[in-house]
C-alpha positions as CSV (number, residue, x, y, z in Angstrom):
1,M,30.6,34.0,-13.4
2,V,28.7,31.1,-15.0
3,G,30.6,28.6,-12.9
4,R,29.9,30.4,-9.7
5,K,26.2,30.6,-10.5
6,K,26.1,26.9,-11.1
7,L,28.0,26.3,-7.8
8,W,25.5,28.4,-5.8
9,V,22.6,26.8,-7.5
10,K,24.0,23.3,-6.5
11,I,24.5,24.5,-2.9
12,L,21.0,25.9,-2.8
13,V,19.5,22.7,-4.1
14,I,21.5,20.6,-1.6
15,L,20.4,22.8,1.3
16,I,16.7,22.6,0.1
17,L,17.0,18.8,-0.1
18,I,18.6,18.6,3.4
19,I,15.9,20.8,4.9
20,G,13.2,18.8,3.1
21,T,14.7,15.5,4.3
22,L,14.8,16.8,7.9
23,W,11.3,18.1,7.7
24,A,10.0,14.8,6.4
25,G,12.1,12.6,8.6
26,F,11.7,14.3,11.9
27,P,8.2,12.9,12.7
28,I,9.5,9.4,12.0
29,L,12.5,9.9,14.3
30,W,10.3,11.4,17.0
31,M,7.9,8.5,16.7
32,M,10.7,6.0,17.1
33,L,12.2,7.8,20.1
34,N,8.9,8.1,21.8
35,S,8.2,4.4,21.4
36,F,11.1,3.7,23.9
37,K,10.0,6.3,26.5
38,P,7.6,6.0,29.4
39,N,4.3,7.9,28.9
40,A,5.3,10.5,31.5
41,E,8.2,11.7,29.4
42,I,6.5,11.9,26.0
43,F,5.0,15.4,26.7
44,A,7.6,16.6,29.0
45,W,8.9,20.2,28.5
46,P,11.6,20.8,27.6
47,P,11.4,17.7,25.4
48,V,13.3,14.6,26.4
49,W,15.1,13.5,23.3
50,I,16.8,10.4,24.6
51,S,15.2,9.0,27.8
52,K,17.3,7.7,30.6
53,S,14.5,5.3,31.3
54,A,14.4,4.1,27.7
55,S,13.2,0.5,27.3
56,F,11.4,-2.0,25.0
57,E,8.5,-2.1,27.4
58,A,6.0,-0.8,24.8
59,Y,7.1,-3.4,22.3
60,I,7.1,-6.2,24.9
61,K,3.5,-5.3,25.8
62,I,2.4,-5.5,22.2
63,F,4.0,-8.9,21.6
64,H,2.6,-10.3,24.8
65,N,-0.9,-9.0,24.0
66,P,-2.7,-11.7,21.8
67,E,-5.3,-9.1,20.7
68,Q,-2.6,-6.7,19.3
69,V,-0.7,-9.5,17.7
70,R,-4.0,-10.5,16.0
71,F,-4.2,-7.0,14.5
72,F,-0.9,-7.6,12.6
73,I,-1.9,-11.1,11.5
74,N,-5.2,-9.7,10.1
75,S,-3.4,-6.9,8.2
76,Y,-0.9,-9.4,6.7
77,V,-3.6,-11.9,5.7
78,I,-6.0,-9.2,4.2
79,A,-3.2,-7.3,2.4
80,G,-1.7,-10.6,1.1
81,I,-5.0,-11.8,-0.3
82,V,-5.8,-8.4,-1.9
83,V,-2.4,-8.3,-3.6
84,C,-2.7,-11.8,-5.0
85,L,-6.3,-11.4,-6.3
86,T,-5.5,-7.9,-7.7
87,L,-2.5,-9.1,-9.6
88,V,-4.2,-12.3,-11.0
89,V,-7.4,-10.5,-12.1
90,G,-5.6,-7.4,-13.2
91,I,-3.1,-9.3,-15.3
92,M,-5.8,-11.1,-17.2
93,A,-7.9,-8.0,-17.7
94,S,-4.9,-6.0,-18.8
95,Y,-3.9,-8.7,-21.3
96,A,-7.4,-8.5,-22.8
97,F,-7.3,-4.6,-23.1
98,S,-3.8,-4.7,-24.5
99,R,-4.1,-7.5,-27.1
100,F,-7.7,-7.5,-28.2
101,N,-10.2,-5.1,-29.7
102,F,-13.8,-5.7,-28.7
103,R,-17.0,-3.8,-28.5
104,G,-17.2,-1.4,-25.6
105,K,-13.5,-1.4,-24.9
106,E,-13.2,2.4,-24.8
107,F,-16.3,2.7,-22.7
108,I,-15.0,0.2,-20.1
109,N,-11.6,2.0,-20.1
110,T,-13.4,5.3,-19.4
111,V,-15.4,3.7,-16.5
112,I,-12.1,2.3,-15.0
113,V,-10.5,5.8,-15.1
114,A,-13.7,7.4,-13.8
115,V,-13.8,5.1,-10.8
116,Q,-10.4,6.5,-9.7
117,A,-12.1,9.9,-9.3
118,V,-14.8,8.7,-6.8
119,P,-13.9,9.5,-3.2
120,P,-14.0,6.2,-1.3
121,I,-15.9,7.8,1.7
122,T,-18.9,8.4,-0.5
123,L,-19.2,4.6,-1.0
124,L,-19.0,3.8,2.7
125,I,-22.8,3.5,3.4
126,P,-23.6,1.6,0.2
127,Y,-20.8,-0.9,0.8
128,L,-21.8,-1.4,4.4
129,S,-25.4,-2.2,3.2
130,L,-24.0,-4.6,0.5
131,I,-21.7,-6.4,2.9
132,V,-24.4,-6.9,5.5
133,A,-26.8,-8.2,2.7
134,L,-24.1,-10.7,1.6
135,K,-23.7,-11.8,5.2
136,I,-20.0,-11.4,5.2
137,Y,-19.9,-8.5,7.7
138,N,-17.0,-8.8,10.2
139,T,-15.0,-11.2,8.0
140,Y,-11.8,-11.1,5.9
141,W,-13.8,-11.1,2.7
142,A,-15.7,-8.0,3.6
143,L,-12.5,-6.0,3.5
144,V,-10.8,-8.0,0.7
145,L,-13.7,-7.5,-1.7
146,T,-14.0,-3.8,-0.8
147,Y,-10.3,-3.2,-1.3
148,L,-10.3,-4.9,-4.6
149,V,-12.7,-2.3,-5.9
150,F,-10.1,0.4,-5.2
151,T,-7.0,-1.5,-6.2
152,L,-8.1,-3.2,-9.4
153,P,-8.7,-0.1,-11.6
154,Y,-5.1,1.1,-10.8
155,C,-3.7,-2.3,-11.5
156,I,-5.5,-2.6,-14.8
157,L,-4.4,0.8,-16.0
158,M,-0.8,0.4,-15.0
159,T,-0.4,-3.2,-16.3
160,T,-2.2,-2.5,-19.6
161,G,0.3,0.4,-20.1
162,Y,3.2,-1.9,-19.4
163,F,1.9,-4.7,-21.7
164,N,1.5,-2.1,-24.4
165,T,5.3,-1.6,-24.3
166,I,5.9,-5.2,-25.0
167,S,5.9,-6.2,-28.7
168,R,3.1,-8.4,-29.9
169,A,5.7,-10.3,-31.9
170,L,6.5,-12.2,-28.6
171,D,2.9,-13.5,-28.4
172,E,2.9,-14.4,-32.1
173,A,6.3,-16.2,-31.8
174,V,4.9,-18.4,-28.9
175,M,1.7,-19.2,-30.9
176,I,3.7,-20.0,-34.0
177,D,5.7,-22.5,-31.9
178,G,2.4,-24.1,-30.8
179,G,1.8,-22.3,-27.6
180,S,-1.5,-20.9,-26.5
181,R,-2.4,-17.3,-25.5
182,W,-2.6,-18.5,-21.9
183,Y,1.0,-19.8,-22.2
184,A,2.1,-16.6,-23.8
185,L,0.6,-14.5,-21.1
186,W,2.0,-16.4,-18.1
187,K,5.3,-17.6,-19.5
188,V,6.3,-14.7,-21.6
189,L,4.5,-11.4,-20.8
190,V,4.3,-11.8,-17.0
191,P,8.0,-12.6,-16.5
192,T,8.9,-9.7,-18.8
193,S,6.6,-7.4,-16.9
194,I,8.1,-8.1,-13.4
195,P,9.0,-4.4,-12.7
196,G,5.5,-3.2,-13.5
197,L,3.9,-6.0,-11.5
198,V,6.1,-5.3,-8.5
199,S,5.1,-1.6,-8.5
200,V,1.4,-2.5,-8.7
201,G,1.8,-5.1,-6.0
202,M,3.6,-2.6,-3.7
203,Y,0.9,0.0,-4.3
204,T,-1.9,-2.5,-3.6
205,F,-0.2,-3.7,-0.4
206,M,0.1,-0.2,0.9
207,Q,-3.5,0.6,0.1
208,A,-4.7,-2.5,2.0
209,W,-2.3,-2.2,4.8
210,N,-2.9,1.5,5.6
211,E,-6.7,1.7,5.1
212,Y,-8.6,2.7,8.2
213,L,-12.2,3.8,7.4
214,F,-13.5,0.6,5.9
215,A,-11.5,-1.5,8.3
216,L,-13.3,0.2,11.1
217,T,-16.8,0.2,9.6
218,L,-16.9,-3.3,8.1
219,T,-15.7,-5.1,11.3
220,K,-17.0,-5.1,14.8
221,T,-14.8,-7.4,16.9
222,N,-11.1,-7.0,17.7
223,E,-10.5,-10.5,16.3
224,M,-11.1,-9.1,12.7
225,R,-9.6,-5.6,13.0
226,T,-6.4,-4.4,11.4
227,V,-3.3,-2.4,12.6
228,P,-4.6,1.1,11.8
229,V,-7.8,0.4,13.8
230,G,-5.7,-1.3,16.6
231,I,-3.6,1.8,17.0
232,N,-6.7,3.9,17.4
233,L,-8.0,1.5,20.0
234,L,-5.1,2.4,22.3
235,M,-6.8,5.8,22.9
236,G,-8.8,5.0,26.0
237,Q,-11.5,6.9,27.7
238,H,-9.3,8.2,30.5
239,A,-5.7,7.7,29.2
240,Y,-3.8,7.2,26.0
241,E,-1.1,4.6,25.7
242,W,1.2,6.9,23.7
243,N,4.3,4.8,23.8
244,Q,2.4,1.7,22.6
245,M,0.8,3.8,19.9
246,M,4.2,4.9,18.7
247,A,5.6,1.3,19.0
248,M,2.7,-0.1,16.9
249,S,3.1,2.7,14.4
250,V,6.8,1.8,14.0
251,L,6.0,-1.9,13.6
252,G,3.2,-1.0,11.2
253,S,5.6,1.1,9.1
254,L,8.2,-1.7,8.8
255,P,6.6,-3.7,6.0
256,I,6.3,-0.7,3.8
257,L,9.9,0.4,4.5
258,I,11.2,-3.1,3.8
259,L,9.3,-3.3,0.5
260,F,10.8,0.0,-0.6
261,L,14.3,-1.0,0.4
262,F,14.3,-4.3,-1.5
263,F,12.1,-3.4,-4.5
264,Q,12.7,0.3,-5.0
265,K,14.3,-0.1,-8.5
266,Y,11.4,-2.2,-9.7
267,F,8.9,0.2,-8.2
268,I,10.4,3.2,-10.0
269,A,10.9,1.4,-13.3
270,G,7.3,0.0,-13.2
271,M,5.7,3.3,-12.3
272,T,7.5,5.2,-15.1
273,S,7.0,2.5,-17.8
274,G,3.4,1.9,-17.1
275,A,2.3,5.5,-16.5
276,V,3.7,7.1,-19.6
277,K,3.1,4.6,-22.3
C-alpha cells in the first residue's frame, strides 16, 4: 500500500509539472509561431498554428531597419555598462562590509535593505528632475546611473553574503606572504566567488535589459531608446505590427535564454550560497 501511494504521488507530481510547463511555455511557443505569420493570420479564428505563408519577413524587416537595430545596440551597451559598474562597485563595497567593522555599518546595511522595498515607480518624477538638472537627459548615462541605484543594493547584499562564506584565513595568508588587501580581493576572493558574481551579473543584466518605464521616461529620441520601448513603438495609431512585435520579443528574449543555458549552474549556486549565509 505504501509503495502504491508513493507511485501515485510521483505520477501526480509529474502531471502537475507537465501541466505547469505547458502553461508557462505556451505563450513563448505562441509568440514564436506568430513571429513567422503575416498579420492577417495572427487573430484568425480558428487559430492558425502553423501558417502556410510562414516566412522570416518580420525578422528581415527588423534587421533592415536601422532604427530597430539601434534599439538592440542601445540595450546591449546600457546593460553591459550597468553590469560592469555594478560588479566593480558592488565587489569593493561587499569586501568592506564582509571584512571590516566600522561605525555606521549596521545602519548602512539597514538602508541598503530598505531601498529594496521602495517601488521604483515612486522615484520616477524625482529621477527625471535630477537627470534633467544634471543635463544628461536622453543619454546612456541617464539610464546607467538610474539602473545602478536598483541593482547595486542587491549586488552588495548577495556578494557580502558570498564573501562571508569564504574564510578570512585566505586574506591573512596573502598578507603574510606580502600581498595587499587589494591583491587579496581581486586575486583570491573574486576568483573564488565566481558563482556568486555570475548570478549577480545575470540578475543585473536582466534588470537593465527588461526595464521599460525609466527607459521610456528618461529618453526622448529613438536613437537612445531600448528594446522594450522599441517593441511598444510598433503599436501605431491605426495598425499594430504584431508579427514584428513578436519577432522583436523573440530576439529580445534570446540574450536572457542564452545566459541561463550557459550559466545556469553558477546562477543557482550563487543564489543559494549568497542568500542563505
